[in-house]
C-alpha positions as CSV (number, residue, x, y, z in Angstrom):
1,M,-75.1,37.7,-62.8
2,I,-76.3,41.2,-61.8
3,N,-75.8,42.5,-58.3
4,A,-76.9,45.9,-57.0
5,E,-77.1,46.9,-53.4
6,S,-79.6,49.6,-54.1
7,P,-80.9,51.9,-56.9
8,A,-78.2,54.4,-58.2
9,F,-79.6,57.4,-60.0
10,V,-77.0,59.1,-62.4
11,F,-77.4,61.8,-65.0
12,C,-77.0,59.9,-68.3
13,D,-79.3,59.5,-71.3
14,P,-80.9,56.0,-70.9
15,D,-80.1,55.1,-74.5
16,Q,-76.4,56.0,-73.9
17,L,-76.3,54.1,-70.6
18,R,-77.7,51.1,-72.5
19,L,-75.1,51.4,-75.1
20,L,-72.3,51.7,-72.4
21,C,-73.5,48.5,-70.6
22,S,-74.1,46.6,-73.8
23,N,-70.6,47.4,-75.1
24,L,-68.9,46.3,-71.8
25,I,-71.1,43.2,-71.3
26,H,-70.5,42.2,-75.0
27,N,-66.7,42.6,-74.5
28,A,-66.8,40.5,-71.3
29,I,-68.8,37.7,-73.1
30,Q,-66.6,37.8,-76.1
31,H,-63.5,37.3,-74.3
32,S,-64.8,34.5,-72.0
33,A,-65.1,30.8,-72.5
34,A,-68.5,29.6,-73.5
35,G,-70.8,29.2,-70.6
36,A,-68.6,31.4,-68.4
37,E,-70.1,33.8,-66.0
38,V,-70.0,37.6,-66.5
39,R,-70.9,39.8,-63.5
40,A,-72.4,43.2,-63.4
41,I,-72.0,44.8,-60.0
42,V,-73.7,48.3,-59.2
43,S,-72.9,50.1,-56.0
44,S,-72.8,53.7,-54.7
45,R,-70.7,55.6,-52.2
46,D,-69.5,59.1,-51.6
47,K,-71.8,60.7,-54.3
48,V,-70.5,58.3,-57.0
49,A,-72.1,55.4,-58.7
50,R,-70.0,52.5,-59.6
51,L,-70.6,49.9,-62.2
52,V,-68.2,46.9,-62.5
53,I,-68.5,44.4,-65.3
54,E,-66.1,41.5,-64.7
55,D,-65.3,38.3,-66.4
56,D,-62.9,35.4,-66.0
57,G,-61.7,35.3,-69.5
58,E,-58.2,35.4,-71.0
59,G,-57.4,38.9,-69.5
60,I,-55.3,41.6,-71.3
61,Q,-51.6,42.1,-71.5
62,E,-50.3,45.3,-70.0
63,D,-49.0,46.7,-73.2
64,V,-52.5,46.2,-74.9
65,L,-54.2,47.6,-71.8
66,L,-52.6,51.0,-72.5
67,H,-54.5,51.2,-75.9
68,V,-57.9,49.6,-75.3
69,F,-59.8,53.0,-75.4
70,D,-58.2,54.0,-78.7
71,R,-60.4,54.1,-81.7
72,F,-60.1,51.1,-84.0
73,Y,-57.5,49.4,-81.7
74,R,-57.6,45.7,-81.5
75,G,-55.3,43.9,-79.1
76,D,-55.3,40.8,-81.3
77,P,-54.6,41.7,-84.8
78,S,-55.9,38.4,-86.1
79,R,-59.4,39.5,-85.2
80,S,-61.6,41.1,-87.9
81,R,-64.8,42.7,-88.1
82,R,-66.4,39.4,-88.9
83,T,-64.9,37.7,-85.8
84,G,-64.3,40.5,-83.3
85,G,-65.9,43.9,-84.1
86,T,-64.6,47.2,-85.3
87,G,-62.4,48.3,-82.4
88,L,-64.8,51.1,-81.5
89,G,-66.8,49.6,-78.6
90,L,-64.5,50.8,-75.7
91,A,-63.7,54.2,-77.4
92,I,-67.5,54.8,-77.6
93,S,-67.9,53.7,-74.0
94,K,-65.2,56.1,-72.9
95,A,-66.8,59.0,-74.8
96,I,-70.1,58.3,-73.1
97,V,-68.7,58.1,-69.6
98,L,-66.6,61.3,-70.1
99,R,-69.6,63.2,-71.5
100,Y,-71.5,62.5,-68.1
101,H,-68.4,63.6,-66.1
102,G,-67.4,60.0,-65.1
103,A,-64.4,57.8,-65.3
104,I,-63.8,54.4,-66.9
105,R,-60.8,52.0,-66.6
106,L,-60.0,48.4,-67.1
107,E,-58.1,46.1,-64.6
108,S,-56.8,42.9,-66.0
109,R,-54.5,39.9,-65.2
110,P,-53.6,37.7,-68.2
111,G,-55.2,34.3,-67.6
112,H,-57.5,35.6,-64.8
113,G,-60.0,38.0,-66.4
114,T,-60.8,41.6,-66.8
115,S,-62.9,44.1,-64.8
116,A,-64.3,47.3,-66.5
117,I,-64.8,49.9,-63.9
118,V,-67.2,52.8,-64.5
119,T,-67.9,55.6,-62.1
120,L,-70.5,58.4,-62.7
121,P,-71.7,61.2,-60.3
122,L,-74.8,60.3,-58.3
123,V,-78.1,62.3,-58.6
124,E,-79.1,62.4,-54.9
125,T,-82.2,64.3,-54.4
126,T,-85.9,64.1,-55.7
127,S,-85.5,67.5,-57.2
128,E,-82.3,66.5,-59.0
129,R,-84.1,63.5,-60.4
130,T,-86.8,65.7,-61.7
131,D,-84.3,68.1,-63.2
132,L,-82.6,65.0,-64.7
133,G,-86.0,64.1,-66.4
134,V,-86.4,67.5,-67.8
135,A,-82.8,67.6,-69.0
136,R,-83.2,64.3,-70.6
137,N,-86.3,65.4,-72.5
138,L,-84.5,68.6,-73.7
139,E,-81.6,66.6,-74.8
140,K,-83.9,64.4,-76.9
141,G,-85.6,67.4,-78.2
142,V,-88.9,66.9,-76.2
143,V,-90.6,70.0,-74.9
144,S,-93.2,69.8,-72.1
145,S,-95.2,72.6,-70.4
């Protein structure tokens, strides 16, 4: 389920934003029961866009929660690349968010699910959106006159 009260414009490369969302949604699906609902909620307030990806999965123990953004960390050592990835998804997600001056955290209760909460600064004006488009093109090496 996706819920957005209104558009939220942020300064972030679209490919990086897709990767961030993909990583967070993939984790939520992977740690939920088959057929369970995963929710993506977008909101904005006080010059900040907020994305929450939440699931009703098994949740994360507090001692594991402290390390989830560490590269190659897996909370369940029985998981392998074949069954559960490389342990890089959340580390990559954190790097993306920090690159664009945002914040990311997980909130979880074992047995009740997990929420990944991302905040990024809003781009508020039309001129900022235009500047954003120019900056994105420069970042990708596209020059326009």
